[in-house]
DOVEXTOR-854640 format. One record per atom (N, C-alpha, C): atom name; residue in one letter; x, y, z. Coordinates in Angstrom, 1 decimal, decimal comma, always signed. Last residue first. Layout:
['CA'; 'a'; [X; Y; Z]]
...
end
This chain:
['N'; 'r'; [-5,7; +1,7; +10,6]]
['CA'; 'r'; [-5,5; +2,2; +12,0]]
['C'; 'r'; [-6,8; +2,5; +12,6]]
['N'; 'g'; [-5,3; +0,8; +8,0]]
['CA'; 'g'; [-5,9; -0,1; +9,0]]
['C'; 'g'; [-5,8; +0,4; +10,4]]
['N'; 'l'; [-4,5; +2,5; +6,1]]
['CA'; 'l'; [-3,5; +1,9; +6,9]]
['C'; 'l'; [-4,0; +1,0; +7,9]]
['N'; 'y'; [-6,7; +3,6; +4,9]]
['CA'; 'y'; [-5,8; +2,8; +4,1]]
['C'; 'y'; [-4,8; +2,0; +4,9]]
['N'; 'f'; [-7,7; +5,2; +6,9]]
['CA'; 'f'; [-8,4; +3,9; +6,6]]
['C'; 'f'; [-7,6; +3,0; +5,7]]
['N'; 'd'; [-6,0; +7,4; +7,1]]
['CA'; 'd'; [-5,8; +6,3; +8,0]]
['C'; 'd'; [-6,6; +5,1; +7,6]]
['N'; 'p'; [-4,7; +8,6; +3,9]]
['CA'; 'p'; [-5,8; +8,5; +4,9]]
['C'; 'p'; [-5,7; +7,3; +5,8]]
['N'; 'v'; [-1,7; +10,0; +3,3]]
['CA'; 'v'; [-2,4; +8,7; +3,2]]
['C'; 'v'; [-3,5; +8,6; +4,3]]
['N'; 'f'; [-0,4; +12,5; +1,5]]
['CA'; 'f'; [-1,2; +12,3; +2,6]]
['C'; 'f'; [-1,9; +10,9; +2,4]]
['N'; 'v'; [+3,1; +13,2; +0,6]]
['CA'; 'v'; [+1,7; +12,7; +0,3]]
['C'; 'v'; [+1,0; +12,6; +1,6]]
['N'; 'p'; [+5,8; +14,9; -0,8]]
['CA'; 'p'; [+5,0; +14,7; +0,4]]
['C'; 'p'; [+3,6; +14,2; -0,1]]
['N'; 'h'; [+8,3; +13,3; -2,8]]
['CA'; 'h'; [+7,1; +14,1; -2,7]]
['C'; 'h'; [+6,3; +13,9; -1,4]]
['N'; 'v'; [+11,3; +12,9; -4,4]]
['CA'; 'v'; [+10,6; +12,8; -3,1]]
['C'; 'v'; [+9,5; +13,8; -3,1]]
['N'; 'e'; [+12,9; +11,0; -6,8]]
['CA'; 'e'; [+12,0; +12,1; -6,5]]
['C'; 'e'; [+11,4; +11,8; -5,2]]
['N'; 'i'; [+15,8; +10,0; -8,4]]
['CA'; 'i'; [+15,0; +9,9; -7,2]]
['C'; 'i'; [+14,2; +11,1; -7,0]]
['N'; 'r'; [+17,5; +8,0; -10,7]]
['CA'; 'r'; [+16,8; +9,3; -10,5]]
['C'; 'r'; [+15,8; +9,0; -9,4]]
['N'; 'e'; [+18,8; +5,6; -10,4]]
['CA'; 'e'; [+19,5; +6,7; -11,2]]
['C'; 'e'; [+18,8; +8,0; -10,9]]
['N'; 'w'; [+19,3; +3,0; -8,1]]
['CA'; 'w'; [+18,4; +4,1; -8,6]]
['C'; 'w'; [+19,3; +5,2; -9,2]]
['N'; 'v'; [+21,6; +1,5; -7,7]]
['CA'; 'v'; [+20,5; +1,0; -8,4]]
['C'; 'v'; [+19,7; +2,1; -9,0]]
['N'; 's'; [+24,0; +2,1; -6,1]]
['CA'; 's'; [+23,7; +2,8; -7,4]]
['C'; 's'; [+22,7; +2,1; -8,3]]
['N'; 'q'; [+24,2; +1,3; -3,6]]
['CA'; 'q'; [+24,7; +0,4; -4,6]]
['C'; 'q'; [+24,4; +0,9; -6,0]]
['N'; 's'; [+23,0; +3,4; -2,1]]
['CA'; 's'; [+24,5; +3,2; -2,0]]
['C'; 's'; [+25,1; +2,2; -3,0]]
['N'; 'v'; [+20,4; +3,0; -3,1]]
['CA'; 'v'; [+21,1; +4,3; -3,3]]
['C'; 'v'; [+22,6; +4,0; -3,2]]
['N'; 'f'; [+19,6; +0,5; -2,3]]
['CA'; 'f'; [+19,5; +0,9; -3,7]]
['C'; 'f'; [+20,1; +2,2; -4,1]]
['N'; 'p'; [+20,1; +0,7; +0,5]]
['CA'; 'p'; [+21,0; +0,0; -0,4]]
['C'; 'p'; [+20,8; +0,2; -1,9]]
['N'; 'e'; [+19,8; +3,7; +2,3]]
['CA'; 'e'; [+19,1; +2,8; +1,4]]
['C'; 'e'; [+20,1; +2,0; +0,5]]
['N'; 's'; [+20,9; +5,7; +3,7]]
['CA'; 's'; [+21,1; +4,3; +4,2]]
['C'; 's'; [+20,5; +3,3; +3,3]]
['N'; 'e'; [+20,1; +8,0; +2,5]]
['CA'; 'e'; [+21,5; +7,8; +2,6]]
['C'; 'e'; [+21,8; +6,3; +3,0]]
['N'; 'l'; [+17,3; +7,7; +2,8]]
['CA'; 'l'; [+17,9; +7,5; +1,5]]
['C'; 'l'; [+19,4; +7,3; +1,5]]
['N'; 'y'; [+17,1; +8,4; +5,6]]
['CA'; 'y'; [+16,7; +7,1; +5,1]]
['C'; 'y'; [+17,4; +6,8; +3,7]]
['N'; 'r'; [+17,9; +11,1; +5,4]]
['CA'; 'r'; [+18,7; +10,1; +6,1]]
['C'; 'r'; [+18,4; +8,7; +5,7]]
['N'; 'd'; [+15,7; +12,1; +3,9]]
['CA'; 'd'; [+17,1; +12,1; +3,3]]
['C'; 'd'; [+18,0; +11,2; +4,0]]
['N'; 'v'; [+13,8; +11,8; +5,9]]
['CA'; 'v'; [+13,7; +11,0; +4,6]]
['C'; 'v'; [+15,0; +11,0; +3,9]]
['N'; 'd'; [+14,7; +13,6; +7,7]]
['CA'; 'd'; [+14,6; +12,2; +8,1]]
['C'; 'd'; [+14,5; +11,3; +6,8]]
['N'; 'd'; [+14,4; +16,0; +6,3]]
['CA'; 'd'; [+15,7; +15,6; +6,7]]
['C'; 'd'; [+15,8; +14,1; +7,1]]
['N'; 'r'; [+11,6; +16,1; +6,2]]
['CA'; 'r'; [+12,4; +15,8; +4,9]]
['C'; 'r'; [+13,8; +15,3; +5,3]]
['N'; 's'; [+10,2; +14,6; +9,1]]
['CA'; 's'; [+10,7; +15,7; +8,3]]
['C'; 's'; [+11,4; +15,2; +7,1]]
['N'; 'p'; [+9,0; +12,3; +10,3]]
['CA'; 'p'; [+8,6; +13,6; +10,7]]
['C'; 'p'; [+9,1; +14,8; +9,9]]
['N'; 'y'; [+7,9; +9,8; +8,0]]
['CA'; 'y'; [+9,0; +10,4; +8,8]]
['C'; 'y'; [+8,5; +11,8; +9,2]]
['N'; 'e'; [+7,0; +7,2; +6,3]]
['CA'; 'e'; [+6,4; +8,1; +7,3]]
['C'; 'e'; [+7,5; +8,5; +8,2]]
['N'; 'v'; [+6,8; +6,4; +2,8]]
['CA'; 'v'; [+7,5; +6,5; +4,1]]
['C'; 'v'; [+6,8; +7,4; +5,0]]
['N'; 'i'; [+6,4; +4,5; +0,1]]
['CA'; 'i'; [+5,7; +5,5; +0,9]]
['C'; 'i'; [+6,2; +5,4; +2,3]]
['N'; 'v'; [+8,1; +4,0; -2,8]]
['CA'; 'v'; [+8,2; +3,7; -1,3]]
['C'; 'v'; [+7,5; +4,8; -0,6]]
['N'; 'l'; [+8,5; +2,5; -5,8]]
['CA'; 'l'; [+7,7; +3,4; -5,1]]
['C'; 'l'; [+7,7; +3,1; -3,6]]
['N'; 's'; [+11,1; +2,0; -8,2]]
['CA'; 's'; [+10,5; +1,7; -7,0]]
['C'; 's'; [+9,6; +2,9; -6,5]]
['N'; 'g'; [+12,0; +0,4; -11,4]]
['CA'; 'g'; [+12,0; +1,4; -10,4]]
['C'; 'g'; [+11,2; +1,0; -9,2]]
['N'; 'r'; [+11,7; -1,8; -13,0]]
['CA'; 'r'; [+12,5; -0,7; -13,5]]
['C'; 'r'; [+12,6; +0,5; -12,5]]
['N'; 'i'; [+11,2; -5,2; -13,3]]
['CA'; 'i'; [+11,1; -4,1; -12,4]]
['C'; 'i'; [+12,2; -3,0; -12,8]]
['N'; 'g'; [+9,4; -6,5; -16,2]]
['CA'; 'g'; [+10,6; -6,3; -15,4]]
['C'; 'g'; [+10,5; -5,1; -14,4]]
['N'; 'g'; [+7,2; -6,6; -17,8]]
['CA'; 'g'; [+7,1; -7,2; -16,5]]
['C'; 'g'; [+8,3; -7,1; -15,7]]
['N'; 'd'; [+7,3; -5,2; -20,1]]
['CA'; 'd'; [+7,7; -6,6; -20,2]]
['C'; 'd'; [+7,6; -7,3; -18,9]]
['N'; 'd'; [+6,7; -2,6; -19,4]]
['CA'; 'd'; [+5,7; -3,4; -20,2]]
['C'; 'd'; [+6,0; -4,8; -20,4]]
['N'; 'd'; [+7,9; -2,5; -16,0]]
['CA'; 'd'; [+7,8; -2,0; -17,3]]
['C'; 'd'; [+6,8; -2,9; -18,1]]
['N'; 'r'; [+6,9; -1,9; -12,6]]
['CA'; 'r'; [+7,1; -2,8; -13,7]]
['C'; 'r'; [+7,1; -2,0; -15,0]]
['N'; 'i'; [+8,2; -0,9; -9,6]]
['CA'; 'i'; [+7,5; -0,4; -10,8]]
['C'; 'i'; [+7,9; -1,3; -12,0]]
['N'; 'g'; [+7,7; -2,4; -6,4]]
['CA'; 'g'; [+8,5; -2,3; -7,6]]
['C'; 'g'; [+7,6; -1,8; -8,8]]
['N'; 'a'; [+6,9; -0,8; -3,3]]
['CA'; 'a'; [+6,5; -1,6; -4,5]]
['C'; 'a'; [+7,5; -1,4; -5,6]]
['N'; 'g'; [+5,9; -0,4; +0,0]]
['CA'; 'g'; [+7,0; -0,4; -1,0]]
['C'; 'g'; [+6,5; -1,3; -2,1]]
['N'; 'l'; [+4,4; +1,4; +2,6]]
['CA'; 'l'; [+4,3; +0,5; +1,5]]
['C'; 'l'; [+5,5; +0,7; +0,6]]
['N'; 'v'; [+5,4; +2,6; +5,0]]
['CA'; 'v'; [+4,0; +2,2; +4,9]]
['C'; 'v'; [+3,8; +1,2; +3,8]]
['N'; 'v'; [+8,2; +2,6; +7,0]]
['CA'; 'v'; [+7,7; +2,4; +5,6]]
['C'; 'v'; [+6,3; +1,9; +5,7]]
['N'; 'h'; [+8,3; +3,0; +9,7]]
['CA'; 'h'; [+8,7; +4,1; +8,8]]
['C'; 'h'; [+8,3; +3,9; +7,4]]
['N'; 'g'; [+7,8; +1,0; +11,6]]
['CA'; 'g'; [+6,7; +2,0; +11,3]]
['C'; 'g'; [+7,1; +3,1; +10,3]]
['N'; 'e'; [+9,6; -1,0; +12,0]]
['CA'; 'e'; [+9,7; +0,2; +12,9]]
['C'; 'e'; [+8,6; +1,2; +12,6]]
['N'; 'e'; [+8,9; -2,7; +9,9]]
['CA'; 'e'; [+8,6; -3,1; +11,3]]
['C'; 'e'; [+8,7; -2,0; +12,3]]
['N'; 'w'; [+9,9; -1,1; +7,8]]
['CA'; 'w'; [+8,5; -1,3; +7,9]]
['C'; 'w'; [+8,1; -1,8; +9,3]]
['N'; 'l'; [+12,6; -1,3; +8,4]]
['CA'; 'l'; [+12,0; +0,1; +8,4]]
['C'; 'l'; [+10,5; -0,1; +8,5]]
['N'; 'g'; [+13,0; -4,0; +7,9]]
['CA'; 'g'; [+13,2; -3,4; +9,2]]
['C'; 'g'; [+12,6; -2,1; +9,4]]
['N'; 'r'; [+12,3; -4,1; +5,2]]
['CA'; 'r'; [+11,5; -4,8; +6,1]]
['C'; 'r'; [+11,7; -4,3; +7,5]]
['N'; 'i'; [+14,4; -2,6; +4,1]]
['CA'; 'i'; [+13,1; -2,1; +4,0]]
['C'; 'i'; [+12,1; -2,8; +5,0]]
['N'; 's'; [+16,7; -4,3; +4,7]]
['CA'; 's'; [+16,6; -2,9; +5,2]]
['C'; 's'; [+15,1; -2,4; +5,2]]
['N'; 'e'; [+16,1; -6,6; +3,3]]
['CA'; 'e'; [+16,3; -6,6; +4,8]]
['C'; 'e'; [+16,1; -5,3; +5,4]]
['N'; 'm'; [+15,8; -5,6; +0,7]]
['CA'; 'm'; [+14,7; -6,2; +1,4]]
['C'; 'm'; [+14,9; -6,3; +2,9]]
['N'; 'h'; [+18,5; -4,6; +0,3]]
['CA'; 'h'; [+17,3; -3,7; +0,2]]
['C'; 'h'; [+16,1; -4,3; +1,0]]
['N'; 'a'; [+19,9; -7,0; +0,4]]
['CA'; 'a'; [+20,2; -5,9; +1,3]]
['C'; 'a'; [+19,0; -5,0; +1,4]]
['N'; 'a'; [+18,8; -8,3; -1,9]]
['CA'; 'a'; [+18,7; -8,9; -0,5]]
['C'; 'a'; [+18,9; -7,9; +0,6]]
['N'; 'r'; [+19,3; -6,5; -4,1]]
['CA'; 'r'; [+17,9; -6,9; -3,7]]
['C'; 'r'; [+17,9; -7,4; -2,2]]
['N'; 'a'; [+21,7; -5,9; -5,3]]
['CA'; 'a'; [+21,4; -5,2; -4,1]]
['C'; 'a'; [+20,1; -5,6; -3,4]]
['N'; 'a'; [+21,8; -7,5; -7,6]]
['CA'; 'a'; [+22,9; -7,6; -6,6]]
['C'; 'a'; [+22,5; -7,0; -5,3]]
['N'; 'd'; [+19,5; -6,7; -9,0]]
['CA'; 'd'; [+19,6; -8,1; -8,5]]
['C'; 'd'; [+20,7; -8,2; -7,4]]
['N'; 'r'; [+20,2; -4,0; -9,5]]
['CA'; 'r'; [+19,0; -4,4; -8,7]]
['C'; 'r'; [+19,1; -5,8; -8,1]]
['N'; 'r'; [+22,4; -4,4; -11,2]]
['CA'; 'r'; [+22,6; -3,7; -9,9]]
['C'; 'r'; [+21,4; -4,0; -9,0]]
['N'; 'e'; [+21,2; -5,7; -13,4]]
['CA'; 'e'; [+22,3; -6,4; -12,6]]
['C'; 'e'; [+22,5; -5,7; -11,3]]
['N'; 'v'; [+19,4; -3,8; -14,2]]
['CA'; 'v'; [+18,9; -5,1; -13,8]]
['C'; 'v'; [+19,9; -5,8; -12,9]]
['N'; 'g'; [+21,1; -1,7; -14,9]]
['CA'; 'g'; [+20,1; -1,5; -13,9]]
['C'; 'g'; [+19,6; -2,8; -13,3]]
['N'; 'v'; [+22,6; -2,9; -17,0]]
['CA'; 'v'; [+23,2; -2,3; -15,8]]
['C'; 'v'; [+22,3; -2,2; -14,7]]
['N'; 't'; [+20,7; -3,5; -19,0]]
['CA'; 't'; [+21,2; -4,6; -18,2]]
['C'; 't'; [+22,0; -4,1; -16,9]]
['N'; 'g'; [+18,6; -0,5; -18,9]]
['CA'; 'g'; [+19,3; -1,6; -19,5]]
['C'; 'g'; [+19,8; -2,7; -18,5]]
['N'; 'e'; [+19,0; +2,4; -16,7]]
['CA'; 'e'; [+18,3; +1,6; -17,8]]
['C'; 'e'; [+19,2; +0,4; -18,2]]
['N'; 'h'; [+18,7; +2,6; -13,2]]
['CA'; 'h'; [+19,5; +2,8; -14,4]]
['C'; 'h'; [+18,9; +1,9; -15,4]]
['N'; 'd'; [+15,4; +3,1; -11,8]]
['CA'; 'd'; [+16,7; +2,4; -12,0]]
['C'; 'd'; [+17,4; +2,9; -13,2]]
['N'; 'w'; [+13,8; +5,7; -10,1]]
['CA'; 'w'; [+13,9; +5,0; -11,4]]
['C'; 'w'; [+15,3; +4,4; -11,4]]
['N'; 'a'; [+11,5; +6,3; -7,5]]
['CA'; 'a'; [+12,9; +6,1; -7,9]]
['C'; 'a'; [+12,9; +5,3; -9,2]]
['N'; 'l'; [+9,8; +8,1; -5,2]]
['CA'; 'l'; [+9,6; +7,6; -6,5]]
['C'; 'l'; [+11,0; +7,5; -7,2]]
['N'; 'v'; [+8,7; +8,3; -2,0]]
['CA'; 'v'; [+9,9; +8,2; -2,8]]
['C'; 'v'; [+9,6; +7,5; -4,1]]
['N'; 'm'; [+6,7; +10,3; -0,1]]
['CA'; 'm'; [+6,7; +9,3; -1,1]]
['C'; 'm'; [+8,0; +9,4; -1,9]]
end
């Protein structure tokens, strides 16, 4: 699981807006390949998106790191802080 927080303030909003199309194209491709299970924006109290949650399925942490290297929200400095945590998602959630 990738938990990522945007830069604060207008800088974060502007960077997210500028990178959104590239991010969506990339994340959709990874979803179609079976690497992304779920992606979601984290909303603040005002309804703005201030971060992301991405549940990924890769064989190793190195593979997750390679994904992050190619992630537009990383290369375009949208995300200020990134945490990676292993999670177990039961199959019934995935419809398998």
